[in-house]
Each structure stands twice: as structure tokens, then as C-alpha cells.
N, C-alpha and C positions, 0 to 999 in steps of 0.2 A: 570366636566361631565366628564360622560369615558364611552364608544362603546370597547370592547374587537372582535376581527377576527380571525379564526382561519384556513388557505385555508387549501386545501385538502391537503388527505396526499397519497396519488395515487405515491411516490417514495421512501413512508415505506415500503412496503411488499418486495417478495422476487424479484422482478425485479431488484433490483442491483447486485443482485449475477448472473449473465449472465439471457441470454434465454427463458433458463430453470430452474428458479429457482431453489430456496433450493436443492428441491433434484437430479437436475440434476449438480447444486455444486460441492453437497456432491459425487456423482458416478464419476467424473472427476476428483474429487481429492483423492480418492479412488485407483483408474488406477493409477494416476501419484505415490501416494504414495510404490504400490504393487510395481513398476516396479523400482523406484530410489531403495528399499531397496532391490531388489534380485541380482539388477547391484552392488548397492554396496559392496557386499560379494566376485563379482568375484573380482570389484578390486583391493580390502584387501589382493588378494590370492593372484593376478596379479603381484602387488606390490611388497608383498614380495617376489614372484618365481624370479621377474627379476630384485632387488634392484633398480628401477625404484621410485623416492622422486616427481614425476610427476605424476603417478597414485594413491602413497599414500595418496599427498595435495589432488588429486582426491577425491577420497574413503573418504576421512576426510569433501569434502565439503559438498558427495551429501551423507554423516550422516547429516550434520543440516537441507541437502536436507529433509531427511524421519522425522525430528523434524520441521519439520519450516511443511511441509505440514499433520505432523496427529496436528500442533498445528493450524493448517489454520481449519481444521476438525472440530475437540470439539470446536473454535471460532464462525462457523458456526453451530452446536450446542447450544450455550451455545445462542446466540445472540436473537435465536429465542424466547428464553425462553418470557410471558407476560407480559408485565411492571405491574407492583405493586404498590400500596403506598412508599413506602420505593425511589423505582427506577423508576421511573415515568418514564423516558423513555426507560424503561428497560434495557435492559444487552447488546443492540448495539453494544458499546463500546468495548467488547470484542474484535471484528474486530478489530481495532485500536490498543490494547492492544497486539493482537497477533501479528500483523503487525511491529509494536516497537519488539518486542524480536525479528524474523526472522531478521529483522538490526540490529540491534546487534551482533545475529550469524553470520553471515557475514563477518562483521568484525574480529569479535573475530576467527573465520578461517584462516581468511586473515593473519591478522596476526602471527599467528600459521605457518602456510605457509612461512613467511617472514625470521621467525625464521632459520624453518630447512632448508630453502635453503642456510643461511646463512655460517651455517653450513658444510653444503652441498660443498658450494666456498674453504672453508677451508679444507675440509677431500675428493677430489671428491671422489664416489665407481663407480666399475664397475655394468654400466645399460645394460638387454641383450634390446637390439634396437629393434629386429625383434616380441618378444613376448611384448613388449609395444606400441606398433604401435596395433596391430594388437586387445588390452583388448583397448586401448583407440579407435580404431574406432568403438566398441559394444558401452564403453561408449555415444559415440557424439549419436548414434543409440538413443539406451534412450531414454538421453535427447532431441532428438526432437521430441519422441513420445510425451515426458511428457509434452513439452513444444506447441503440436500440442492440446494436449485436452485439456492444461489451457485456449488455446489463447483465446477462446471464453466471459471469466469473468473475464478479467484483465481491461478491460478499465474501469468498473464499479463500484470493488472492488476492494480497499487498501488492505484487506486481498489475494483475490489471485494472485494478482498482487502481491507481495509480495511472492507468492511460485513459481510464474512464473520464478522471477528475479531471486531466488532461481537456477532453471533449467535453465534459460540460462546464469546465471554468469559459473553454470558447463558445457554447452553446449561447451562455449570459453574454462575454461581447458582442457577440451577431447582436443579439437582442438589445443594448444597447448600445448598439451604432442604425441599427434599425429607428429606434427612435430618437437618434439625431436629428438620421437622414432623412422622415420625419416633420421633426424642427423648422427645419432645414430648408426643408423643400417648403413651408407654411409663408415663409418669411420673418420664423424667428434665425435668433443670433448663429453664428455660422462658429463661436464658443459654446453650442453645449456637446460639436463635437470632440473637441480637451476635454471636455466636464464625463462627456459619458466613456471616453479611456481614462481619466484617472478612476471613474468608479470601476469599470471594467479590472483594473488595476487591483484596488482594492479588492474585488469576488474574487481578481486569482492568487493574491497572498492566503484568503480567509481559507478559503481553498486551499489548498498544498499546508498548511499547516498542521492539521490531523496526519497527515501524511508524511513528512519528516520523521514527527515528533514520534508514528509507528515505525518508521523504518529504525529510528533513532534506540527504540527499545530496544529492539531485534539484535541489533549489532553488539548493542551494551550488555545484551543479557538480563533484562528486567524481566521480570513476573511480566506474565499475559496483565493486560489491564483488565477480561475481564474475573482472576482465578484469585480468592482473598488468598494468601498463605498459611496465615494465626490460623484459616479456615482448616485448610487443608491440615496441618498441624492441631488442630485439637479433633479430626474429625479421627486422626493415627490414631492419636492416644486414649482417643473411646475404648477404641477393640481393647480386650480380657485379655488378654496379652502381651498388651505392652505394656510396661512399666515408664522410659520414656521414650524423644524420638529428638534428632538431635542432624548440626549439618542437611537441613534439609534446602533445597536450591530446584527452584519450578524456572526453568525458560523457556523459551521460542525458536527452533531452530530456523523451521520457514513457517510461512503458510500454510494455520493448519496443522504446524507438526510441535504439539508441545513435549519436549521432557522433563523427568522429574529424579531427581537423586536425593536418598536420605539413608538415613542410619536409627534405625531401629533396638533396641532395649529390649530385649524380650522378658520378662517374668520369668525363674524357675521354677521348673518343671512345664512350662508352654511346647504346644507341638510347633515348633518353628514352620515346620512347612508348610502344615495349614496356615499357622497363623498370615505366615507371605501372603500366600494364598486372598486371603483375606482381604490386607491392605490395599493390593494391586485389583482385587475385584470392587474392592471402593473406589478406588482413586479414578478408574473406571465410568460405575455406575455417577457419580456425585459428581465429578467434575471434566471428566472426559478425555482425561490422560489416562494413554496407551499406552506409552514408553516409558517404565518408568525404573530404574533401577535401586534399586532397593537391601543393603547391609543387616541384617539383624546377626545383634550382640546378644551375647550372656552381657548379667550385667555387669562380672568383673573383668570382661576385655579393657584392654586396653592398646587404641594404636598405637603405632610403629612412634618410635621418638619420644611417647610419651609419659614422661617422668612417674614413675611408680614411689609414690613412697610407702 
């Protein structure tokens, strides 16, 4: 005997994109994109004029910001396409794919900066510290504005968090360039520019690691980090009408959309409708899982293909 129940879908809409929904997220990303693209051009020109690798590295990172922000915007639009018979969950995972690409971009930019910094250590070049300092300060201001614009949506959406991390690591890069510019301006060694670049690259890789790990976990359908599947199993098993729990799976479709499926063996004489309601209520109240598919089975129920003795 099999009963199925799907929980409410209140987390499947635009709420996971931030407080003002899809339109608000697109607007915030668009503002951040324009800011990043504008100042990226300024940093490229400034880096070429001053001879600063830190500024060029920061400009290269800001280019990855522009790509990441544009990718985030495209992913949000694709994710809103309705589900169909071929894509029954819709296109929501496009945002996870965007987050994965953003993480890879961050690592790629970091490797490039490392290579260039090593070359500069071998062959130091003259750097205009004062001009470098002023341009880097402007870059920091632009990044701080971008961070403030995206801040409200970053906690609930991996795609937006990826874009926010790009801007954060870029802001840290601007801080490094400011420090290096100050050192050079006051007569310090020009290799301070290369050292700042190495520190920038290290910070970028660190920032990208958690993003890559979370994106891969979602694509591999791993259980969300904040949910202990053994606790979920034990919680269901505690209910009076439950004899056993098996084939329990918990995974994430996209940010804020957790799904669960499982088979529950009911004790003889149990009210299966009531038991099903208790399970779904418990999953929602204790673990925040609102999309669940539960199959209730009698003790003597056998799956198709199972060997009967």
C-alpha cells in the first residue's frame, strides 16, 4: 500500500532571492554590474599608467566580477522558466551552475595573479605609488557600494553569494593595493606591489573554496550541510505508528529548496493518513523541509523486483 504526500512549496518562489524577490535581485545585480564595469576600465588605464601589477590584478579580478555578475543575471532569468515534461524541476539549478562557474573564475584569476607576481619578484618594475594609491581607493569605494547593494540577497541564494564573494575578494584586493601604494609612496620597496598581489590571490582562493564546495554538493545531491540525515531518520522513527524508515534521501534542488523522499513502514493498525500528516509536520517544524515525498508501506509490503521468500 502506498500513499504519497508533497509538502507546501512556499520556498520555491522568488523569496529565496532576497526580500524583494526576483525583480529586486535583478535590479541589485544590474547596479553592481554597471559599477564594476565602469571602474574596471579605470583600473586598467591606471595600472598601465602607474606600472602597478596590483592595480592590473585588481582590474583582472574586477573583470571576473563583471562576468560573474552578468552570469548571475542570466541565471536568475533562466531559473524563472516554468517546469515542463522534460525538466520537471524547471531550470532552477542554472543558478547553481552559475555559482560553480563563478568559483572556477575566482580560482583562475588567482592563478594568473600568482604567475604575474612571481615574474615581478624576478624583475621588479617602477611603480607610481601615489597614483596607485588613489586609484585603488576609488576601487575600494566602488566595491563597498556593490557589496552593500547585494548584501540582502547573499544569505539565501548561492548564485548571489557567488557574486557577493567576487566583490568582497575584490575589495580586499583594493585594500592590498592601497597598502602597497602607501609603502611605495613613502619610499618603500617596489616589491610591495607584488607581495600585495600574492596576498590578494590567496584571499581570493580562500573565498572561492566554500562557494565551490557548496555548488558541487548541490550538483552531487549531497544532503545540506545544516541537516543531519541520521537525526531526520531518528525523528521520524520516534513517531508511534512507525515501524521502520528506509531509502531516506535529502538533497537540495537549488538555494532554499530542500527536498526529501523516503519509505516509512507503518505498524499494523496505524492510521496511515494521520501518520503521514505527522511525518510531514515534523519534517517542516524540526528541519524546515517543506517539499517531501513519503511512501507509507505495510510491514509485509515488498518493492517491485524484490525477492520473495
